[in-house]
Each structure stands twice: as C-alpha cells, then as structure tokens.
N, C-alpha and C positions, 0 to 999 in steps of 0.2 A: 254459622260454621258447624259441622258436623263430629261431635264429642265422641271419644270413643276412651272407652276404659280398659285398663289390663284386663287378660284374661281371669287371672287369678283373683282379683276383686268380684270379677262376676259369678265366679263358683262358691267365693263366700257367704253369698245370700241365699236365701231362698224366695223365688216370685214366681208368680201364681200368672198363667197367662190370660190376657184382657180380650185377644182379637187372634187368630191364624192368619197368617197372610197368605202361607201358600206350606209346602211341607220342609220347606227349608228357612222359614223365618216368621218368627212372633212378633206380636208385641205385649209387652207385660209392665208393672209398674216395680220401680225398685221402691229399696227402702225411704229413701226419701221423695216417695211418690211422684218422682218423674218418669215420663213415659219412655220406656226404650225397647227399640230393637233390637233382637237378638236373632244372628240367623249360624247356622249349623249344619250339616247335610242329615236331613231326617228329623228335625230339632221338633215339629210340629209332627209328625206321623203317627197317625193313632191318638193324639191330645187332642184336648178340644179346651174352651174357654172356662176358665176357674180350675186346669189342671194344674198342678207344679212341672216347669220345667226340669228336665233331665239336664242336671249340671253338665255331666259327661260331654254332651254334645254340643255344649255352648264353645260357637268359633270366634266370634265378633261380637260387641255390645254397641251401639250408638243410642248416645241420648237426642232425645229430640228436644229442642228447645223451641221458643214461638217462632224465628225466621224461619228454621228448617223442617217444623212438625208435620203440616199439611204437605210440603212436597216429598219431603222423604216418604212417608205414606203413600202417597200416592204414587210413587214410582217404585215402590216395592209392591203394592196392592198390583200394580199392573202386571209384575216379574212370572213369569213360569218358574218350576221349577230346574227346568234347564238352563234357561237365561239367568235366574240365579248363580248357579252351580257354574256357569261359563267365564260370571262376572268374577266369582270368588275366584277361579284358578286363573282367571288371565292377571288380576290383581295380586296373588300368589308368587306367578311366576316374575311379576315385574320386581317384587320385594328382595328376588334374587338378584337383579342385576343393580336396581336403583336401593337405596336406602333409605333416605327421604324422601316417601311419597305422601301427601299431605290424605287424610280420614276422606276430603271431599270427594276423590277420584270415585267411594263405593256408591256416593248419588250420580255423579254425571257420566260412569263409565255403565253402570246399570241401566239408566236411561239411555243410552247409546247403544248398547245391545238390543235391547227393546225394541229401540227404532229400526235397528238391522232386522229385526226377524221381519218387523210389520211393512219394510220395504220389500222385504226379498218374494213376501206373501203377492205383493202388488208387480212384482216383476220392473222393481223400480233400484236401478242403480246411479250415483251419483260419482261423475268424475271430479279428483280432489286436484284442483291446478296447482295448489301448491306442494304437489306431492317432491318433486327433484328438491325440492329447497327446504323441505323437513327430512328428506334422507339425508342431505348434507348436511346440516346443521345439529341433527339431533339425530345420528347413528344408532345410540344407544336405542332413544326411546322409538326408532325405526324397527330397530332389531326385533324388541319387543313385540310392535305391531304385527310384525311378519309371522311370529311366532302366536300371537292371539288368531290370528288368520288360520290357523292349525287347532286351537283349541275350539274356537268357531266350527270350525268343521266337524271335529270329534264327537261334540257335544250336541249340537243344534244341525248336522247336516247342512250344512249352508255353507259351499263353495264363494268367498267374497273374494273380488280382485284387489289386485295390489293396492289400485288408490286405500282403500279401506285401512290399510297400515300405516298409510299416513295419517290419517283423522284418529284414528286411536290413536298413534304417537303424539299428536295433539292434545288431546286428554291428558295423557300419561305426564307430558310435559310441563302443561299447565298445572297439575296437582304439585309437580315439584318444584318448580321457579316464579309462577306467576300469580296465581289465584284467579288472572284474571285476563282472558282471551286477548282484549285490544293490545294487554301488554306485552305478552307475547307475539301479536301480529307486528309490533312495532320493534322489537328485538330482531326479527328476522328481517325488516324492512331494513333496519340499519347496517347490519352485515351484507345483505344482498346489494346495496344501493353505494356503501363502500366499497366492494367488491368491483362494481360496476365502473366506478370513478378509476377505481385503479387498472382495470382493464380498458378503458376506452383512452385513459390516460397516457398508456407505455405501451398500448396495440400487443399484449401480451396471453397467452394461452393456458388457463391455469392445469398442473397435473394434478389431479385431485388424490393420486398416491404419494406424491413427493413429500419429503419430510418439512421442507421450505412452505410447500403449501399447508401443511397442516398445523405448523406453527402460526403462520399468518392468520388462520381461522382460530384458532385458539385463541391468538391477541384480540383480534376484533369481538369474538365470542364475550371474553371477560368486558372489554371497555362497553359493547351495547347492553351487560348486565348492571355497568356502575352507571350508566346514563339512565336505563329504565327504572333503576332504583332510585335514584337521585341520590345516591352517597356520593360523597365530597371526593373531590379530583386527587390523584394522586400530585405529590405534591414534594419530590427528589430534591436533596440536596448537592450545593457543587455542580452544578450542571452549565452553570452558564458557558464555560468555557467550550465545553463540549457541544454546544449548542451552536457557538459562534463557529466552532470549525465546519459545520456540519451545513451550516448554511452556506458555507462558500467550494466547501469542498464535494458536496451532494446536494447541489441545490436543485435540484430537477425534483428530489425526493422532498427536500423539505419545503415546496412550494404544493406539492403534490398533498404531504401532509396537510398543512395551511389550508389545502381548499376542501379537505375534509372534515378539518374541525370547524370552516365557517358551515359546511352544511351541516352539520351537530348543531351546531349553536342557531342556525335559522330555523329548524326543523324542529328541534326540542328543545330550544332555550337552555344549552347545558354548556358552558364555554369548556376547553378542555386547558390543562394548565401547560405548562411551558413543558414538564417532565412526559405526560403524555403525548404532546406535538412529538418530541424527541425518539419516545420510545414508540412510537408510530413510525416516525422517520427511520429509524434501524431497521423496523419489519419491513416498510417498502423496499429500502435495499436490498433485502434478503431474499424476499421473494422475486419481484424484478430481475436479479441478477442469477436467480436460479431457472429463471423460467424460459421457455422459448417465444419469439417472437412470434404471434398470428400474423400471417402473411395473406 
C-alpha cells in the first residue's frame, strides 16, 4: 500500500535528494531512513543529487515500503513532467468531488496516464465495452473521467474518446471502494444482473431519469456493496407480519425477490436475510409500478 504523510510532516524535516525522477518528483530519505517520493511542481528543477529539497514546493509525500518500492519507482521514473502534472491535476479535481480516495490512485492513475500517451504515439485506441454500465453505476466517477479528458487535452494535447472517461472512472472507483478490480467487476455484475432479472420478469423499460429508478439503483448498489464486502446481512425486527402480507398481496414481487436472492446465493454464496428480501420486494413494487411496460 502506498503510504502518504501529511504535508505539514514533510515540511517539518530537512531532506536531501537521493535521485531526481523528473522536474516534479524526487526520491529522498527521511529521518527514519525511509525512501520517500516527493512530488510538487518544479520541486527538482535546478536541483541535483545531494541538494536539500525546497520545503515550500512539496505537494505530496509517498513512503516506499518493500511491497511498492520498485513498482512506484518504475512508474514515476517513466513519467514525463507533463504526465505527472496531468495525473496530479486529475486527482486534485477528483478530490473535490469525492472525499475518500485511497492513495493507491497516485500509482494506478499515473501508470494509466503514461499508458495513454504511449498508445497515442502508436495510434492505438481501445473501446471500453463497459462504458454504459460505468456511466450508469458510477455517475460521479464518470463525470470525473470526463473532466480528466479535458485535463489530458489541456496538459498533453491529446484528445481521447469518451470511452477513456469510463476507464478513468474505474480507476477512481477502485481507489474509493474496492482496492481490487475483480471486486469492482463483481459489484457491477450484481447490479446489472439483478436489473436484467427484473426487466425480463416484468417486461419493463427503465426510465433512467425517474425517481423510482434512481431509488431502485441506489438500493441495488448498497446491496451489492454489502455482498462484496461480506458484511453481515440486515436483520430487521418484527417483519414477519409484513412479510406474510407481502407474500399474499404482492406475490409476484415476492417471487422475483426470492429469485434474485437465489441468484445471489448461488453465485456469491451470500444468503439474503428475510429483511433484505422484504426491502427488495418493496423496491421491486415501486420500480415496476412506476415504469412503463416494454412492448
């Protein structure tokens, strides 16, 4: 895991440059003899090995440990000044939209930005088959991705297709929630598959701008996060009477909720509690009742 110290800690100690990576990043050793990457605009400009770092230019400080030392060094040594500035600017913007972004984003996004430039030089563009799903499930992160395309154009003079916004959104979401790309894709699969079950069961056409749709999507996203995180299931109290009434009064929604619960248990080995089936059933009734039939 990438470690990051507060800016105030970095400025409290004098550090000498061990290696200049580029104009905006250097490797130093701190008072604990730990290797640290310091980034900041122009932090290395005009400086050499053995020179003392200008404290006022320090933006971020990354402590390198055994697990990330070579990987972090390799990525930052390959970055141009413009690529690093682009990376930092995107992350700076992202943090105005999302509070809890893990520091691994400084590694993964930097590597990705460098890859964008290399692909551009070769005239290679990749389509993202998950663009629609990412835009739907991670609207905030996708918006950051769109802004990132503007920053890439401003700093690197590269115009990327909108598919790239989805790929950047994945990196942001991964740093926010999962730290593991496999878990991210499982999360997306749960939401997408459940929505497909409901669509085919009730022959409905989703209105992505409707309140009922947004509520249903929010419920599914929360449920999927719980499943992926292996958290304990919700276990409400005194729901037996309500559940009994639902079984008879809105039987079709209850049966669909059971079908979804079975799918989740079969694929993810995660049983839903009676309360979760109940809440799912209530949300199913709301979304179906307020959505047009797809003829």
